[in-house]
N, C-alpha and C positions, 0 to 999 in steps of 0.2 A: 411632377411639378404641378402645383395648382395654377389655374388660369386666372388672369386678372379679370375682375368683374366691374365694369363701369356701365351703369344702366341709366345715366342721365347727364345733366349738365351742371357743372360747378362754376357758373358765371352769371352775369346779368345779361338778359336778352330783351330787346324791344322789337315788336313787330307792328307794322302799319300796313294795312291791306295785305298784299302778298309779300311784303318786305319783312325779313326777320333778321336784322343785324344783331350782332352780339358783341360783348366786350367786357373785359375786366383786366386790370393791370396789377401785377404783384409788385411788392416793394423790391428794391435792390437787395442783394444779399445782406443779411443783417450782420454788420461788421462786429458788433459787440458779441453776438452769439458765436461767430467764427473765431474771434479772439479767445473766447472762453474755452472753445474746443482745443485751441493750441495750448493754453495754459494747463488744461486737464491732461493732455498728453505729456507735457514736459514734467509736470509735478508728480504724476503717478506712474510714469514709465509703462503705460498700458494703452489700450485702444481708446481713442476718443469716441464720441457718439456718431462717428461718420457713417458707419454701416447702417445703423438705425435711421439716421437722417436721410440717407439716400432713399430708403424705403418710404419714409413719411412724405417725401415730395412727389412720389410716383402717382398717387391718385390725383393730386392737383394738376400735374403736368398733363396726364392723360385726359382729364376733364377739359382743360383748356384746348387741347388738341382736337378732341371730339367735336367741340363746338365750332372750331375753325372749319372742320371738314363738313359740317352741316350748314354752314352759312350759304345763303344764296349769293349769286354774283352781284357785286355792286357795280352799277353802270352810271357813270357820270359823263355827260356829253362833253364837258370841257376837259376831261382827263380820261380818255378811253383806256390808256395803259394801266390805270388803276386795277382794272379787271385782271390783266395779265399777272400783276404782282400778287393779287389775291390767290390766283392759281398756284403761283410759286409757294405761297405760304401753306397752302393745302398739301402740296407735294412734300414740303419740309416736315409737316406733321406725319405724313405716311412713312417717310424715311425713319423718323424717330421711333414710331410705333413698331414698324416691321423689322428694322435693322439695329438701331442703336440702344433702345431701352432693353431689348433682349440680351445685349452684351452685359449690362449691369446685373440683370437677373442671373445670368450664367456665372458671373463673378461671385455673386452671393451664394450660389449653389456650391461653387468650388470651396469657398471659405467654410461653409457649413459642413461639407464632407471632411475637410481637414480637422475642424474642431472635434468632430465625432471620432475621427481616427486617433487624434492625440489623446482623447479621453480614454480610449480603449488600450492605448500603449502605456499610459502614465504609471500605473502600478508596477508593471513589469520593468519599466525603465528605472524606477526608484529602487526596485529590488536588485537589479543588475548593478546599479551604481554603488551599492553597499559592498558588493563582492569584487568589483573590478581590480582592486589593487592586489588581491590575493588569488584571483582566478582569471587568467588570460582569456579563457573562453567567454567569461562573463563580459569582459571588456570588449571583445570582438562582437559579441551579440548586441551589446549596447550601441556600439558604433554603427552596426548594420541597421538596427531598428531606427535609431535617431537620424541616421543619414537618409533613410527613406522619407522621414517627416520633413527634414530640411529641404530635400529635393522637391517635395510637393510645395513647400512654401516658396521656393525659388521659381517654380513653374507658375504659381499664382502671381508672383510679382511681375514676371515677364508678360503674362496675359493682361495684367492690370495696366502696365505701361503701354501695351499695344492698344488696349481699349481706350485709354486716355488720348493717345495719338489720333485714333479714328474719330473720337468724339470732338476733339478740338478742331479737326479739319471740318467736320460738319458744322460746328459752332461758328467758324469763321464765315462760311457761306450764309448761315442763318442770320448773323448780324447784318451782313451786307444786304440781304433781301429785306430784312425788317427796316433798315434805314431807308432803303429805296421806297418801300411802301409808305413810310411816314412822310418822306419828302413829297411824294405825289398826293398823299392825303392832305397835307398842309396847303399845297398849291390848289387843290380842289376846294378846300374850305375858303381860301382867299377869294376864289372866283365866285363861290356861292354867297359869300357874305354880303356883298352889295352894301346897302345902307344899314344892315343889321350889325352894328359894330360890337355887340355884346357876345357874339358867338365864341370868340377865343376865350373870354373870361369864363363862360359857362363850361366850355370844354375842359379848361384847367381844373375847375372845381369838381367836375365829374371824375376826372383822372385822379385827383387827390383822394376822393372818397373811395374809389375803387382800390387804390393802393392800400388804404387803411383797412379795408375789409379783408384783403388778401393777407395782410400782416397778422390780423387776428386769427384767421384760419390756420396760419402757420403755427401760431402759439398753441392752438388747440391740438393740432396733430403732432406737435413736438413735445407734448407733456410726457412726464416720465412713466405714467401708468401704462399697463399693458393694454394693447388693442385686442379685443376679442371679436366683436362684431359692432358695426356702427354704420350710420348712413347720414348723408347730407341731403336734406329734402328740399326740393324746389317747389315754389308756389308762384301763382300768377295773380297780378292785380291789373285791372283794366280801368283806363280813364279815357275820356274823349277830349280831343283838341279841335280848335277851330282854325281852319286854314283860309287865308285870304279874307278874313272877316266874315265868311259865310259858310263855306263848305266845312263839314265836320268829318273827322276820321277817328276811329277807335284804335287806341294804342294798347297793346298787351305788354305789360312790364313783368318779366319773369326774373325772379331772384331767389336767393337762398331764403327759404321760409323758416326753417328750423333745423337743428341738428339733433340726432337721436340721443337719448339719455346715455347710451353707451359711450358716445363721444364727449358729452358734457358731464363730467364728474363734478357734481355740485359741491363735493367736499374739497375740491381743488379751487381755491378762491381765484387764482389766475385764470383758470379755464372758464369758470362761470362768468367772470368779468369780461373776458374776450367774447363769449357768446352774446352777452348783453350789448356790447359795443357793436357787434355785427348787426344786430336787430336795429339799433339806433341809426347806424350808417345807411342801412337800406332805406329807412324812412326818409333820411335826408336826400337820398338819391332820386326818389320819385319826383318831387317837384322840379328838380333841375332838369331831368330828362323831359318832363312835360314842357318846361319852359323852352328848352332847346328845340323840341319837336314843333312847337307852335311857331318858332322863328323860321326853322328850316328842317324839314324831315330828312332830307339827304345829308345835311350836316350831322344830324343825330346818327344816322346810319354809318357814316364814315368814322365818326368819333368812336363809336363802340367797337367797330371792326378793328380800327387801329389799336385800340386798347388791348384787344384780344391778341393780336399778332405780337405787340410789344410784350404783353404778359407772358406769352409762351416763350419768347426769346429770353426774357429775364429769368424765368424758371429754369431753363436749360443752363443759363450762365451760373445760377446758384448750384445746380447739380454738379457741374464741372468743378466748381470751387470746392465743394464737399469731397468730390472724388480725389482732388489733390491732397486734402487732409488724410484721406484713407491711404493714399500712396505713401505719404510720409510715415504714417504709423506702420505700414506693412514693411517698408524698407528697414526701419529700425528693428522690427521684429525679426526679419530675416538676418540682419547683421548680428543680432544677439544669438541666434541659433548657430550661426557660423562660428562665433566665438566659443560657444560650448563645444562644438565639434573639435575645435582646435585644442581645447583643454584635455580632450581624451585621445588626441592623435600623437602624443609623444610617449617616450619610454619612461618618463619621470612619473613619480607617484602622483596620483590625482587627488586634489583636495575635494574629497567626497562631500564634505559639509557645504562647500561653496557650490559644488555641482548640484546637490539636491536643492539648495536655495534657488538656483537658476531654474531647475525643473519646476519648482513650486510656483515661481513667477510665470513661467510659460503655461502652467495649468490654470492659473488665474486668468491669463489672457485668453486661453482657449475657452474657458467657461464664459467669459464676457463675449467672445466671438460667437459662441453658440447662442447666447441670449439675443444678441443683436441681429444675427442672420435670421433667426426665427421671427424677430420683430419685423424685419424687412419683409419677410414673406407674409406676415399677418397684414401689414399695411397694403401690400399688393393685392391680396385676395379678399380681405374682410372689410375694407372701407369702401362702401358703395355710395354712388351718387344717383339719386332717383327723384 
């Protein structure tokens, strides 16, 4: 198995002196997109794009997580417990990277192995299906071979259910920790605000733009073209702010500078438009962060850290939603395979035409599965952040 390569940060970072707070916030799960996945499954009786999409989210999630791990501790005198909750957030990232994300990678590998096995069995199964009404040995061989495939699908379904259970337990605690962090962050902002009543408005505007940037990144990574190699490149801009009317500090504003040409397919109008929007939104973000920094540097630090924690939580939420779609697809697939087994488990004459039609449908699903599991692996291994 290839190893995930993440060599940078896929978020916005601000540093002032030794402080390097970070932040970005993804959108909520895109309901329109998820609804389209459901319709695709219902209308085509095949796999939705759930396997591919699980893979496409992986670089974003790991990038958010890596930035959280690299954040320095935020220390606010009026809210010392904020530091503890930041530590909880870092521990949650480590758990995801070390324990839970590997579960999804293992599931993908299991499905990849099944699709390969089914492909190698298909021709022989078709041949045996043509002979089974006249040759009991052919029928027995068919049942044995197909039974091994169905047992493999059943095992994957059980592993998928267990993975979902474990991830949802993790998600419950993650949400609780994220909410507790936000509660203390908001209380800290209120204490810092003083006479500077515009801090909440600036914070909301920063969050809105961060949401929009993440949404456009999702569009680019979810495009239908194959992922071969690509990178999301980080650049730094520097500006100077005046503190208390006299003292000056330099603020480094790090953001997504550009996406490699492999990721931006200019022949895809939706992708090129999304890339342009990202550039525009980054330019809108700079003066807002500068304005907030001039008002209160600690408020800037808290805002961007809170956005990053919330962003990681929402990305995990989206990943679990997509996993639920995959579970629905897989259970339907397993039930269809059980039905085919039942077709051949009686002494009555088998409708070989209907049987072969079912096999053809399974072959189509297996081919789609092979395609998406390889796409999953490509996202995990070939999309770099640097």
